[in-house]
Structure formats: structure tokens, C-alpha cells
C-alpha positions in Angstrom: 1.7 104.2 28.8 2.6 106.0 31.8 6.1 106.2 33.0 6.1 105.4 35.9 4.5 102.2 35.6 6.5 100.9 33.1 9.3 102.1 35.9 7.8 99.4 38.3 7.8 96.9 35.9 11.1 96.8 34.9 11.9 97.1 38.8 9.9 93.4 38.7 12.2 91.9 35.6 8.9 90.3 33.8 11.1 87.7 31.9 12.2 86.3 35.1 8.6 85.8 36.9 8.0 82.9 34.8 10.8 81.3 36.0 9.4 81.4 39.4 6.2 80.1 38.5 8.0 77.1 36.6 9.9 76.4 39.8 6.9 75.9 42.0 4.7 73.8 39.3 7.9 71.5 39.1 7.6 71.0 43.1 4.4 70.4 43.3 4.6 67.4 40.1 7.4 66.0 42.4 5.7 66.1 45.1 3.0 63.9 43.4 0.3 66.0 42.1 0.7 64.3 39.0 -0.2 61.4 40.4 -3.1 62.7 42.7 -5.7 64.0 40.1 -8.1 62.0 42.5 -7.2 64.3 45.7 -7.2 67.8 43.6 -9.9 67.0 40.7 -8.7 69.6 37.8 -12.9 70.3 37.7 -12.8 71.6 41.8 -12.4 74.9 42.1 -9.7 74.3 45.7 -7.5 72.9 43.2 -6.7 75.9 41.0 -6.9 78.2 44.1 -3.9 75.9 45.3 -2.0 76.3 42.5 -3.1 79.9 41.9 -2.6 80.9 45.4 1.0 79.0 44.8 2.1 80.3 42.1 1.5 83.7 43.0 3.2 83.6 46.1 6.1 82.8 44.3 6.4 85.3 41.7 5.0 87.8 44.5 8.2 87.0 46.5 11.0 86.9 43.8 9.4 90.0 42.3 9.6 91.7 46.1 13.5 90.5 45.5 14.5 91.8 42.8 13.0 95.2 43.3 14.6 95.7 47.0 17.7 94.3 45.0 17.7 97.7 43.2 16.7 99.4 46.2 20.0 98.4 48.4 21.9 98.8 44.8 20.7 102.3 44.5 24.4 104.3 44.9 26.5 101.6 42.9 23.4 101.6 39.9 23.6 105.3 40.1 27.1 104.9 38.5 27.0 101.6 36.9 23.3 101.8 35.7 22.0 104.9 35.7 19.9 104.4 33.4 17.7 102.1 35.9 14.3 103.2 36.8 15.4 104.5 40.7 18.5 106.3 39.8 16.8 107.7 36.6 14.6 109.0 39.3 11.2 107.5 37.4 10.5 105.5 40.6 11.7 107.3 44.0 14.1 105.7 46.3 11.1 105.2 49.2 8.2 104.3 46.7 10.4 101.2 45.6 11.3 100.3 49.2 7.5 100.4 49.9 6.5 97.9 47.4 9.3 95.5 47.0 8.1 95.3 50.9 4.7 94.7 49.8 5.6 92.1 47.4 7.0 90.1 49.7 4.5 90.1 52.3 1.9 89.3 50.0 3.8 86.4 49.0 4.1 85.0 52.4 0.5 85.7 53.0 -0.3 83.8 50.3 2.1 81.1 51.3 0.5 80.6 54.8 -3.1 80.3 52.8 -1.9 77.3 51.3 -0.3 75.8 53.9 1.3 76.4 56.9 4.5 74.3 55.6 4.4 76.2 52.3 4.1 79.5 54.6 7.0 79.1 56.4 9.0 77.8 53.5 7.6 81.3 51.9 9.1 83.5 55.4 12.2 81.6 55.2 12.4 82.7 51.6 11.8 86.0 51.9 14.1 86.3 54.9 17.3 84.8 52.5 16.3 87.4 49.7 16.2 90.1 51.9 20.2 89.1 53.5 21.3 88.2 49.8 19.9 92.0 48.8 21.7 93.9 51.7 24.6 91.4 52.7 26.0 88.5 50.9 25.9 89.6 47.2 29.3 91.2 48.0 30.6 88.0 48.7 32.0 86.0 46.4 31.1 82.9 47.9 28.0 83.6 49.9 26.6 85.7 47.3 26.0 82.7 44.4 25.0 80.3 47.5 22.4 83.0 49.2 21.2 83.3 45.6 21.2 79.5 45.1 19.1 78.6 48.2 16.9 81.0 47.5 15.6 79.1 44.2 15.5 75.7 46.3 13.3 77.4 48.9 11.1 78.3 46.2 11.0 74.4 44.8 10.4 73.4 48.1 7.4 75.7 48.1 5.9 73.9 45.3 6.8 70.4 46.9 5.0 71.4 50.3 1.7 71.0 48.6 0.7 68.5 50.8 2.3 69.6 54.1 5.6 67.1 53.1 8.6 67.5 51.9 9.1 63.8 49.6 11.8 64.9 47.7 13.7 67.7 49.4 17.0 67.0 47.8 16.1 68.0 44.4 16.3 71.5 46.1 19.8 71.0 45.8 20.1 70.9 42.3 18.6 74.5 41.8 21.9 75.7 44.7 24.3 74.9 42.4 22.7 76.1 39.4 22.1 79.6 40.5 25.3 79.4 42.4 27.1 79.0 39.1 24.5 81.5 37.1 25.6 84.2 39.8 29.4 83.3 39.5 28.8 84.4 35.8 26.9 87.8 36.5 30.5 88.8 38.6 31.8 90.3 34.8 28.6 91.2 33.6 29.6 95.1 33.8 33.7 94.6 33.3 34.2 91.7 32.0 37.2 89.4 32.7 35.8 86.6 34.5 37.2 83.5 32.5 37.7 81.7 35.8 34.0 82.2 36.7 32.8 80.8 33.5 35.0 77.7 33.7 33.8 77.0 37.4 30.6 77.8 36.6 30.7 75.0 33.5 31.9 72.7 36.2 28.9 73.3 38.2 27.0 73.1 35.1 27.8 69.7 34.2 27.5 68.6 38.1 23.5 69.5 37.8 23.2 68.0 34.4 24.6 64.6 36.2 22.8 65.2 39.3 19.2 65.2 37.5 19.7 61.9 35.8 21.3 60.2 39.1 18.5 61.6 41.6 15.6 60.4 38.9 17.7 57.1 38.6 17.7 56.8 42.3 13.8 57.6 42.9 12.7 55.3 39.9 12.2 58.1 38.1 10.9 58.0 34.3 14.8 58.7 33.3 14.3 57.7 29.7 11.7 61.0 28.9 14.4 63.2 30.3 17.1 62.8 28.2 16.0 65.3 25.2 14.6 67.5 28.0 18.3 67.5 29.5 19.9 67.5 25.7 17.9 70.9 24.9 18.8 72.6 28.9 22.3 71.7 28.1 22.4 73.3 24.6 20.6 76.6 25.8 23.2 76.9 29.0 26.6 75.6 27.5 26.1 77.8 23.4 26.4 81.3 25.6 28.4 80.2 28.5 31.2 78.6 25.7 31.0 82.1 23.7 31.4 83.8 26.8 34.6 82.4 27.5 35.5 82.5 23.9 34.9 86.3 23.8 35.0 87.4 27.3 33.3 90.9 27.3 30.4 92.3 28.8 27.9 91.8 26.1 28.4 88.0 25.7 29.1 87.2 29.6 25.0 89.1 29.8 23.9 86.5 27.4 25.3 83.8 29.2 23.8 84.6 32.1 19.8 85.6 30.5 20.6 82.5 29.1 20.9 80.8 32.0 18.4 82.5 34.0 15.7 81.6 31.1 16.6 78.1 31.3 15.6 77.8 34.6 12.4 76.6 32.7 13.6 73.6 31.3 15.6 73.0 34.1 12.0 72.5 35.9 10.7 70.4 33.2 13.2 68.1 33.2 12.9 67.7 36.8 9.3 67.4 36.4 8.8 64.9 34.0 10.9 62.3 35.9 7.8 62.0 38.0 5.0 62.6 35.3 5.5 62.6 31.6 6.7 64.6 28.5 3.6 66.4 28.3 3.8 67.7 31.4 6.8 68.8 30.6 5.7 70.4 27.4 3.6 72.2 29.5 6.3 73.9 31.6 8.3 75.0 28.6 5.2 76.7 27.1 6.5 79.2 29.7 9.9 79.6 28.0 8.5 81.5 25.1 6.6 83.9 27.7 10.1 84.7 29.1 11.9 84.9 25.7 9.1 87.8 24.3 9.5 89.5 28.2 13.2 89.8 27.6 12.9 91.9 24.5 10.6 94.3 26.2 12.1 94.4 29.5 16.3 93.8 31.5 16.9 90.3 33.0 19.3 91.3 34.7 
């Protein structure tokens, strides 16, 4: 396969893209799409078109964000990650900049095609992506929060499928969760981040409790979410504990990867509360895809 093509794929972090898709699918379920089958028949072409456009909008925005992240990190990567596509010369800095910008614009355009509210959220998401890539990631406090807000907006995009945001409070969950992962990643290169890991573990606990509380408060299907929450807890805490015990860059990286891939499980937990276990299993099917892609392409 063409080396340059592979370089562009590496820039987009293919293993992470199913997690973006899972966000908007969970958002649509939170909006009540599982209970509104009559409005969008599964034999209706319009349903599939809106569904695909919304998923693709999310995926393109995520891909554009990580591409531009490498663009902004060009000088740093020349020292710390010279094997990456831009510092290695596989993809030029200018080409990567144009590519990342085009992905963001396509994502925004598809968002507006679905609904003006969805498009507005896509535009806002793109702005927060650029804010993170260019400025806030350098700050210990604002960086993790900014990244979390991006995931929260992604979830809200899915919720906006009907033009309303009835369950907007659930967007707080990914804000806290992604902030925790971003904190862990601070030691990915040099290690020695036990304090961040402890704080991240506390945030993980807050997320698990928040999921149960939100489902219960909204008369959600709390009982069926329990197996999904247990799976989620195992997947995020196991590598985190290992990274704390042996605080090496390798173990920290595994904790970050585990956290990122488990976003799919988190989305399944949220979706089950407003549907049933079968919908949750459907979202979980994205997890093997992410795991397979993570063996071929870098997650972080």
C-alpha cells in the first residue's frame, strides 16, 4: 500500500474513530430514537441517510481534530515522536494542515445537513477542537476540560437528531471521563504521573456513580445497565491500577489506550438506560473493530 496513504491514515487515528461514532449513536438513543421507530422507519431511506450523515459528521470532526493536533505538535514530535507521519516526512506539514481543515469543514457541512442544531453543535465542536489543538492542551487544567467538552459536544450532536436536547445533562459524563484520560496521558512520554493517576481514578469513580444516578433520576433501565457498568469498570481500572503499580511510560500508554477504547462501553452504558441490552450490545460491536485497528495504528 502507498506509504503516503498509510501516513494519512495514521494521522486520523483509525482505532479511535469508532469511539466517535459510538458517541453520536448513544446520543441518538438518549434523544429517544429507540422509542420513535414510527417516525424513522428502518425501511425509510431518510432514516439511514440522516443516521449515516450524523455518524460521518462526528467521525470527520474527530479525524480532523487529531490530524491538526499533529500539525500543531510538529516541533515537539520532531524530538519526542520522530517516527510520526509529519516529522518523518511521509506527509508534509502543509498537506496535513489542508487535510485536517478539510475534514473539519466536511464534518460541519454534514452536521448542518442533518439539522441546523446539529450543524451549530458541529461548528462549536470544531472551534473547541482548534482551541485544544492550538492552545489549551498546554495547560494542566484547561486542557483536560477542553478535551472533555469536545466529547460532550459530540454526544450532544447525536442528541440533536430531533432538534432538541432533552437529556443534555448526560454530556457532563464524557467531560469528566475524557478529562481523566487526558490527565493520565500527561505521563505517556516520561512516566512518573502517579498523582494524576490517583486523581483520574477518582474521576472514573465519579463517572460510574453519575451514570447510575442519571439513569435512576430519569427512570432509565438501570438494572440492565449493571453488567455494562461492570464491564466498563474492569476495562478502565485494570490498566490504571497497573500503571500506578509500575509507573512506566509503557503502562501509562496502555492505561490511556484502555480508557480511549472504553469510550465505546461508556456509550453503551448510556444507551442501555434509554433502550435495552440489545442496543448496548450493538454499540459494543464497535469495540472489537477499535481493538483490531489499535493493533495496526497508534491510538495516542
